[in-house]
C-alpha positions in Angstrom: -45.4 8.8 47.2 -43.1 5.8 46.4 -45.4 4.8 43.6 -45.4 8.3 42.1 -41.6 8.4 42.3 -41.4 5.0 40.6 -43.6 6.1 37.8 -41.6 9.3 37.4 -38.4 7.2 37.3 -39.8 4.9 34.7 -41.0 7.8 32.6 -37.6 9.4 32.8 -35.9 6.1 31.6 -38.4 5.8 28.7 -37.7 9.4 27.7 -33.9 8.9 27.8 -34.1 5.8 25.8 -36.4 7.5 23.2 -34.1 10.5 23.0 -31.0 8.2 22.6 -32.8 6.2 19.9 -33.8 9.4 18.0 -30.3 10.8 18.4 -28.7 7.6 17.3 -30.9 7.4 14.2 -29.9 10.9 13.2 -26.2 10.4 13.6 -25.9 6.9 12.1 -23.6 6.9 9.1 -25.6 5.8 6.1 -22.4 4.2 4.7 -22.2 1.8 7.7 -23.6 -1.7 7.6 -25.8 -2.9 10.6 -27.2 -6.1 9.2 -25.1 -8.3 11.5 -22.9 -11.3 10.9 -23.8 -14.0 8.4 -22.3 -17.4 9.2 -22.6 -20.1 6.6 -21.1 -23.6 6.6 -19.0 -23.8 3.4 -19.7 -26.5 0.8 -16.4 -27.8 -0.5 -18.3 -29.7 -3.3 -19.3 -26.4 -4.8 -17.1 -24.0 -6.7 -17.2 -20.2 -6.7 -17.6 -18.5 -10.0 -18.4 -15.0 -11.4 -19.8 -13.4 -14.5 -19.0 -9.9 -15.7 -21.5 -7.6 -17.4 -20.3 -5.4 -20.3 -19.4 -2.5 -18.0 -17.9 0.8 -18.8 -14.6 2.7 -19.0 -14.1 5.0 -16.0 -10.7 6.4 -16.9 -9.0 7.2 -20.2 -5.5 8.7 -20.4 -4.5 11.9 -22.0 -1.3 11.1 -23.9 0.0 8.8 -21.1 -1.5 7.7 -17.8 -3.2 5.0 -15.9 -5.4 4.1 -12.9 -4.6 0.5 -11.9 -4.8 -2.0 -9.0 -8.0 -0.6 -7.5 -9.4 -1.3 -4.0 -13.2 -0.9 -4.2 -15.6 -0.5 -1.2 -19.4 -0.9 -1.5 -21.1 0.9 1.3 -24.5 0.3 3.0 -26.1 3.1 1.0 -24.8 1.7 -2.3 -22.1 4.4 -2.6 -18.6 3.4 -3.7 -15.2 4.4 -2.3 -12.3 3.5 -4.6 -8.5 4.0 -4.6 -6.3 3.7 -7.6 -2.5 3.8 -8.4 -1.8 6.8 -10.6 1.2 8.6 -12.0 2.9 10.8 -9.4 5.0 13.9 -9.6 8.0 15.8 -8.1 10.2 12.8 -8.8 7.8 10.2 -7.4 6.6 7.5 -9.8 3.1 6.8 -8.4 0.6 8.3 -6.0 -2.7 6.8 -4.8 -5.8 8.7 -5.7 -9.3 8.4 -4.2 -12.7 8.7 -5.9 -16.3 8.0 -5.0 -19.5 7.2 -6.8 -23.2 7.2 -6.0 -24.5 5.6 -9.2 -22.6 2.3 -9.5 -19.5 3.7 -11.0 -21.1 5.4 -14.0 -20.0 8.9 -12.7 -17.4 9.8 -10.1 -16.2 12.5 -7.9 -13.1 14.5 -8.7 -9.9 12.6 -7.9 -8.2 13.5 -4.6 -4.6 12.4 -4.0 -4.8 10.3 -0.8 -1.2 9.5 -0.2 2.3 10.4 -1.6 5.8 9.3 -0.8 7.8 10.9 2.0 11.1 12.4 0.7 14.3 11.0 2.2 12.5 8.0 3.6 11.8 4.3 2.9 8.9 5.2 0.5 10.5 8.2 -1.2 9.9 6.9 -4.8 6.3 5.8 -4.9 3.0 4.9 -3.2 1.2 2.4 -5.5 -0.9 -0.8 -5.5 -3.5 0.3 -2.9 -5.2 -2.2 -0.6 -7.6 -0.7 2.0 -9.6 -2.1 5.0 -11.7 -0.2 7.6 -11.2 -1.2 11.3 -13.2 0.8 13.7 -13.0 4.5 12.8 -9.8 4.1 10.7 -9.2 3.4 7.1 -5.9 1.5 6.7 -4.3 1.9 3.3 -1.6 -0.5 2.3 0.8 0.3 -0.5 4.0 -0.7 -2.3 7.3 1.3 -2.4 11.1 1.0 -2.6 14.3 2.9 -2.2 15.7 1.4 -5.4 15.8 3.5 -8.6 15.2 0.4 -10.6 11.8 -0.2 -9.1 12.9 -3.5 -7.5 13.3 -4.7 -3.9 9.9 -3.3 -3.0 8.4 -3.4 0.5 4.9 -3.2 1.9 3.7 -0.1 3.9 0.5 0.9 5.7 -1.0 4.2 6.7 -4.3 5.2 8.4 -6.9 8.0 8.3 -10.4 8.6 9.6 -11.3 10.0 6.2 -11.0 7.8 3.1 -9.4 10.5 1.0 -6.8 11.3 3.7 -4.6 12.7 4.8 -3.0 9.4 6.1 -0.5 8.9 8.9 2.1 6.2 8.1 3.3 3.3 10.2 6.7 4.3 11.5 7.8 1.0 13.0 6.2 1.5 16.5 3.2 3.8 15.9 1.4 6.1 13.4 2.9 9.3 12.0 6.3 10.4 10.9 8.7 8.7 8.4 7.3 5.4 7.1 8.7 2.0 8.0 7.9 -1.3 6.1 5.2 -3.6 7.5 6.5 -6.4 5.3 10.2 -6.1 4.4 11.6 -7.8 1.4 14.8 -9.6 2.4 15.7 -11.7 -0.6 17.5 -11.1 -4.0 17.5 -7.2 -4.4 17.5 -7.4 -8.2 13.9 -8.7 -8.2 10.5 -7.0 -7.7 10.0 -7.8 -4.0 6.9 -7.5 -1.8 3.7 -5.4 -2.0 0.2 -5.3 -3.7 -1.8 -5.9 -0.5 -5.4 -6.9 0.1 -7.1 -7.2 3.5 -9.9 -9.3 5.0 -11.1 -8.7 8.6 -12.1 -12.0 10.2 -13.4 -11.4 13.7 -10.5 -10.0 15.7 -7.9 -11.2 13.1 -6.8 -9.2 10.0 -5.7 -11.3 7.0 -3.1 -9.6 4.9 -2.5 -11.0 1.4 0.5 -9.7 -0.5 2.7 -10.4 -3.5 6.2 -11.9 -3.1 8.3 -11.9 -6.3 11.9 -13.1 -6.1 14.1 -15.8 -7.7 15.7 -19.0 -6.3 19.3 -20.0 -6.2 19.0 -21.4 -9.7 17.7 -18.1 -11.0 14.2 -19.3 -11.5 11.5 -16.7 -11.0 9.2 -17.1 -8.0 5.8 -15.3 -8.0 3.6 -16.1 -5.0 0.8 -14.6 -3.0 1.6 -14.8 0.7 -0.5 -14.4 3.9 0.2 -12.8 7.2 -2.3 -12.4 10.1 -2.4 -9.6 12.6 -4.3 -8.9 15.8 -7.0 -6.4 14.6 -7.9 -5.4 18.2 -4.4 -3.9 18.7 -4.2 -0.2 17.4 -0.6 -1.0 16.5 -1.5 -4.2 14.7 1.5 -4.0 12.2 3.7 -5.0 15.2 1.7 -8.2 15.7 2.1 -9.7 12.2 2.5 -13.5 11.9 3.7 -15.0 8.6 1.5 -17.9 7.5 3.1 -18.9 4.2 2.5 -19.0 0.5 -1.2 -19.4 -0.6 -1.1 -19.0 -4.4 1.6 -19.9 -7.0 1.4 -17.1 -9.6 3.7 -18.9 -12.0 1.5 -22.0 -12.0 -1.6 -20.1 -13.0 0.2 -17.2 -14.9 -1.4 -14.6 -12.8 -0.4 -11.2 -11.4 -1.4 -9.8 -8.0 -4.5 -11.3 -6.3 -7.3 -9.4 -4.7 -8.8 -11.5 -1.9 -12.2 -11.1 -0.2 -14.5 -13.3 1.9 -18.0 -14.2 0.6 -20.2 -14.6 3.6 -23.1 -16.3 1.7 -20.7 -19.1 0.7 -18.5 -19.2 3.8 -15.4 -19.0 1.6 -12.5 -16.7 0.7 -12.3 -15.8 -3.0 -9.3 -14.5 -4.9 -9.3 -12.9 -8.3 -6.2 -12.1 -10.4 -5.5 -11.1 -14.0 -4.4 -14.1 -16.0 -2.2 -13.8 -19.1 -1.8 -10.1 -18.4 -0.9 -7.7 -21.2 -1.9 -10.3 -23.8 -4.8 -10.8 -26.2 -5.8 -13.8 -24.1 -6.2 -11.9 -20.9 -8.9 -13.0 -18.4 -9.5 -13.0 -14.7 -8.6 -16.2 -12.8 -10.9 -17.1 -9.8 -9.9 -19.1 -6.8 -11.7 -20.1 -3.6 -10.7 -21.3 -0.2 -12.4 -22.5 3.0 -9.5 -21.5 5.4 -7.9 -18.6 3.6 -4.7 -20.6 3.1 -5.4 -23.4 0.7 -6.8 -22.0 -2.5 -8.0 -23.9 -5.5 -8.6 -22.6 -9.1 -12.4 -22.6 -9.8 -12.4 -21.0 -13.3 -12.1 -17.7 -15.1 -14.0 -14.5 -15.9 -13.5 -13.9 -19.6 -16.7 -12.8 -21.3 -16.7 -9.0 -21.7 -13.1 -8.7 -20.3 -10.9 -6.4 -22.3 -7.7 -7.7 -23.9 -4.3 -6.6 -22.4 -5.9 -6.5 -18.9 -3.8 -6.4 -15.8 -3.9 -5.5 -12.0 -7.5 -6.0 -11.1 -9.6 -5.3 -8.0 -12.9 -6.7 -6.8 -15.4 -4.9 -4.6 -16.3 -5.8 -1.1 -17.5 -4.2 2.1 -15.0 -2.0 4.0 -14.1 -5.1 6.1 -13.2 -7.1 3.0 -16.4 -9.2 3.0 -18.9 -9.8 0.2 -22.6 -10.3 0.6 -24.6 -11.4 -2.4 -27.3 -8.8 -1.7 -24.8 -6.0 -2.3 -23.8 -4.7 -5.7 -20.5 -6.3 -6.9 -17.9 -4.9 -9.2 -14.6 -5.8 -11.0 -12.1 -3.2 -12.2 -8.7 -3.3 -13.9 -6.4 -1.5 -16.3 -5.9 -2.5 -20.0 -4.1 -1.2 -23.1 -1.6 -2.4 -25.7 0.9 0.5 -25.2 2.8 1.0 -22.0 1.9 3.1 -20.0 -1.2 4.2 -21.9 -3.9 2.3 -20.0 -7.6 2.8 -19.6 -9.6 1.5 -16.7 -12.6 -0.8 -17.0 -15.4 -1.2 -14.4 -17.8 -4.2 -14.6 -20.8 -5.1 -12.5 -20.4 -8.8 -11.7 -22.5 -11.6 -10.3 -21.1 -14.2 -7.9 -22.5 -17.7 -7.8 -21.6 -21.3 -6.8 -22.2 -24.6 -8.7 -21.2 -28.2 -8.4 -19.1 -28.3 -11.6 -15.3 -28.0 -11.3 -15.2 -27.3 -15.1 -14.4 -23.7 -16.0 -17.8 -22.1 -16.9 -16.0 -19.6 -19.1 -14.0 -22.2 -21.1 -15.8 -21.1 -24.2 -16.0 -17.5 -23.3 -14.2 -14.8 -25.3 -12.7 -11.6 -24.2 -12.8 -8.6 -26.5 -10.6 -6.0 -28.1 -11.3 -2.5 -26.8 -9.3 0.4 -28.2 -7.9 2.9 -25.6 -9.3 6.3 -26.7 -7.3 9.2 -25.4 -9.3 11.7 -23.3 -9.6 15.4 -23.8 -7.2 17.6 -21.9 -10.0 18.9 -19.7 -10.7 15.4 -18.5 -7.1 14.9 -17.3 -8.0 15.1 -13.6 -6.3 14.2 -10.3 -5.4 16.9 -7.9 -2.5 16.8 -5.4 -0.7 19.3 -3.2 3.0 19.2 -3.6 6.3 20.9 -2.8 8.9 20.5 -5.5 11.7 19.9 -5.0 10.6 17.8 -2.1 13.8 18.6 -0.1 14.7 22.2 0.6 18.4 22.6 1.2 19.5 25.8 3.1 22.4 26.8 5.2 22.8 27.9 8.8 21.7 31.6 9.1 19.8 31.6 5.8 16.5 33.4 6.0 13.1 33.7 4.2 13.6 31.0 1.6 10.3 30.6 -0.4 8.7 27.2 -0.1 7.9 26.0 -3.7 4.3 24.9 -3.1 1.9 24.1 -5.9 -1.2 22.3 -6.9 -0.4 19.4 -9.2 -2.7 17.9 -11.8 -0.2 16.9 -14.4 1.3 20.4 -14.3 2.6 22.4 -11.3 0.3 25.4 -10.6 1.8 27.8 -8.1 0.1 29.8 -5.3 1.7 33.2 -6.1 3.9 35.2 -3.9 2.0 34.7 -0.6 0.9 31.1 -0.2 0.2 31.6 3.5 -2.7 34.0 2.6 -4.6 31.0 1.2 -5.1 29.4 4.6 -2.2 26.9 4.2 -1.0 25.3 7.5 2.6 24.3 8.1 3.2 22.0 11.1 5.0 19.0 12.4 8.5 20.5 12.0 11.3 20.9 14.5 11.3 24.6 15.6 14.8 24.2 16.9 15.9 23.6 13.3 13.7 25.9 11.2 11.1 28.7 11.4 8.3 29.0 8.9 6.3 32.2 8.3 4.3 33.5 5.4 5.3 30.6 3.2 9.0 31.0 3.7 11.5 28.9 5.7 14.4 30.2 7.8 17.3 28.3 9.3 17.6 28.2 13.1 20.2 25.4 13.5 21.7 22.6 11.5 19.8 19.4 11.0 17.0 17.7 9.2 13.3 18.2 9.8 10.1 17.0 8.1 7.4 19.6 7.4 3.7 18.9 6.8 1.8 21.3 4.6 -2.0 21.0 4.5 -4.9 22.7 2.7 -8.5 21.6 2.0 -7.9 18.0 3.2 -4.7 17.7 1.0 -1.4 17.2 2.8 2.2 16.9 1.5 5.3 16.1 3.6 8.6 17.7 2.5 11.9 18.0 4.3 14.3 20.8 5.1 18.0 20.2 5.3 20.0 22.8 7.2 23.7 22.5 6.5 26.6 24.2 8.4 27.4 27.6 6.9 31.1 27.0 6.4 32.1 23.5 7.2 31.7 21.0 4.4 30.1 17.8 5.4 31.6 14.5 4.3 30.0 11.8 2.1 32.7 9.4 3.4 31.9 9.8 7.1 29.3 7.3 8.4 27.2 8.6 11.3 24.7 5.8 11.7 24.3 2.1 10.8 21.0 0.4 11.7 19.0 -2.7 10.5 15.7 -2.4 8.7 14.7 -5.7 10.4 16.5 -7.2 13.3 15.7 -10.9 12.5 16.1 -13.1 9.4 14.4 -16.5 9.3 16.0 -19.0 6.9 15.1 -22.6 6.2 17.4 -25.6 5.6 15.0 -26.9 3.0 14.5 -23.6 1.1 16.0 -22.9 -2.3 15.7 -19.2 -1.6 18.5 -17.1 -0.2 18.0 -14.3 2.3 20.2 -11.2 2.3 21.2 -9.1 5.3 20.9 -5.4 4.5 21.3 -2.3 6.7 20.7 1.4 6.4 23.8 3.6 6.4 23.6 7.4 6.9 26.5 9.7 6.1 27.5 13.0 7.6 26.3 15.0 4.6 22.7 13.8 5.3 22.7 11.2 2.4 22.0 7.6 3.1 21.7 4.2 1.4 20.5 0.7 2.0 23.5 -1.7 1.5 23.4 -3.6 -1.8 20.8 -1.3 -3.2 21.3 1.8 -5.3 22.1 5.2 -3.9 18.8 7.2 -3.8 19.9 10.4 -5.4 21.1 11.5 -8.8 20.7 7.9 -10.1 24.2 6.9 -9.2 25.0 3.3 -8.3 27.0 2.5 -5.2 28.9 -0.7 -4.8 29.2 -1.7 -1.2 30.5 -5.2 -1.7 33.7 -5.6 0.4 32.8 -2.5 2.5 30.1 -4.1 4.6 31.4 -6.9 6.8 29.7 -9.7 8.8 31.3 -11.2 11.9 30.8 -12.8 15.4 28.2 -15.3 14.2 28.1 -19.1 14.7 29.8 -20.6 11.7 28.3 -24.0 12.6 24.9 -22.6 11.9 25.4 -20.3 8.9 27.8 -18.8 6.5 27.4 -15.3 5.0 28.8 -14.2 1.7 30.6 -10.8 1.3 27.4 -9.3 -0.1 25.2 -10.5 2.8 23.6 -13.7 1.4 22.9 -16.3 4.2 23.6 -20.0 3.7 22.1 -22.1 6.5 24.0 -25.2 7.9 22.1 -26.3 11.0 19.1 -25.3 13.0 19.5 -22.7 15.7 19.8 -18.9 16.4 22.9 -16.8 16.1 23.6 -13.1 16.3 25.5 -11.3 13.5 27.6 -8.1 13.8 27.2 -6.0 10.7 30.0 -3.3 10.3 30.3 -0.4 7.9 32.5 2.7 8.0 33.7 2.1 11.6 30.2 1.6 13.0 28.3 -1.5 13.6 24.9 -2.9 14.4 23.5 -6.4 15.2 20.9 -8.7 13.7 19.7 -12.2 14.5 19.5 -15.2 12.1 17.1 -18.0 12.9 17.6 -21.3 11.0 14.5 -23.5 11.0 
C-alpha cells in the first residue's frame, strides 16, 4: 500500500511539473529574453567602435515636424519598440510617441501618443527627450520638461506603465500617479537649458541614470556635461533613492549633444554615442567606452552613411539597457537643414572592438540627404486631448461641455455626446465637480485633475471651480513650498546654485521664483520680493535673487519668505 501511494505521489508530482512547464511555455512573452547573464572581463587595451549601414528614413515631415531623440528596444523575438519626441498640441511643445516594428524598422505601426504634459503642473509645457528602461513588469519612461516659457531651466521626470505605449503614471515625489515632480531638479542659472535627456542601464540591482546638465559658470562660460546618478532598482519607488555620482562626459570638449548610454555584455563595457558637430555639414556620431560607467574615453566616430545636419541620436539595446552582439543593432537620429523640418534616419549598425586607438572613421565621409516632405496622408501620430487643458467654471455652473478631441495635427471632435463612445472620466475629486455625458458641473470651489481615457489613450486635464461672486486675488499668497529641500554646494566649484521655491496665489495661479509666470507669456520679476534669512552667515551668503556663495564647510537652514508666508531649505557646503 505504501509503495502504491508513493508511486501515485510521484506520478502526481510529474504531472504537475509537466502541466506547469506546458503552461509556462504557452504564457511566456516572446519579447522577453531568457538567455541568462553574460559576464565578460573587459579588455582596456581594446576600443569599442561601430559601423553604420546605409539605412533608411523612417519619418519625413509634412511642412514642419520631427521625431528626435529616440529610445530603441530590441526584443527577444526581433521586434522593436521605440519612443520619439514629437510636436505636441494644446499649448504643449512636445509629446512622446510610441511605435513598433517587426521587420527591422523598415515598416512601423501607427504612432501612439504615450505621454503628454499635465496642465498646471511642473511638466505643463512639454514631454520630450525620451529615455526608457524596463524593470520587472514596468516600463519607466524618463523625459524633459520645464515651467519656463523660454524652454530653459529644464528638469528630468519619470513615469511608468505596464504597456510600452502607455498610459503612464508619473512620479509625484513620493509615489506614482498624480501631478509630476522632478526626479532630477535643475538648481543652477535659470537662463540656461538645465537638466534632462535621460538614458538608463540596469546593472544588477542598480539603475544607472545618465542625463544632460547644461548651465554656465560664474564667468558666463557654457557648461555641457553628461551626469550620472544611481538608484536602487529593487525599490518600487527608486526615484527617491537617487545618488549623484558626478560628471562623466564633457560635451564641450568633444562638441557633442546628449549621449545615449548602453552596456555591451560581450565587451564588459559601457558605451555612449552622441551626435558630434550637430546641425552642420560635418556631423557624425562620437563613440565612447567605459569599464566602470563613470570614466569614459573617446574611441572614435561613426561617419560613413551618416546624414549631414544630424542631431539627437539613440542606439538600440535590450529593455534593460544592455547590448548583446547576437542581437540586431540600430542607430537613429534626426537631421535637416531647416529648423524644425527634420527627417529621421534609422541605420543597422555593427559593434566591434580592436586594439587601435585611432579613429577607424577618420577618412569616412558623411553624406548630404535632402529632407523630402511627406504627403498629408502620411502625417500620422494620434493623441487624445482636451483643449483648452484647463476648464474654468464657477460655483453653481452646470453641464459645461468638455472640449475633447483626437489630435493628429488637427483637432477632431467627438460630436455632441462623447460619453457614447465609451470614454471614461476618472481620478477627479467628486467634492469639487461632477462629470456626466461628457459635461462637467461645479459642486464646490477648488482645483481637481481629471483623467479621460479611450482605447489605451489617456489625457489629464484640470477643472478650476471659482467662487460665484467673490473675486480671487492674484496678490494674495496661499502657499510657499520648496521644489527641493536641500542644496549641495562646493567651495571649489565655479558654478552657482540658486534657491527657488513655488508660490501659489489665491486665484489658483502659481509661479516658480526667478522663472517666468506660466500663463499668457507674461514675465514676473520677483527680485526683492523673495527674502532669505536665518542662515549661518559664516557658512554662506545669499544674493537677493537666491544665488548661494559658499564660505566654509557645514550645513545651515535657510528661511525663504514670500508674501507673508515662509518655508525652509537646507544648504550643505562641501
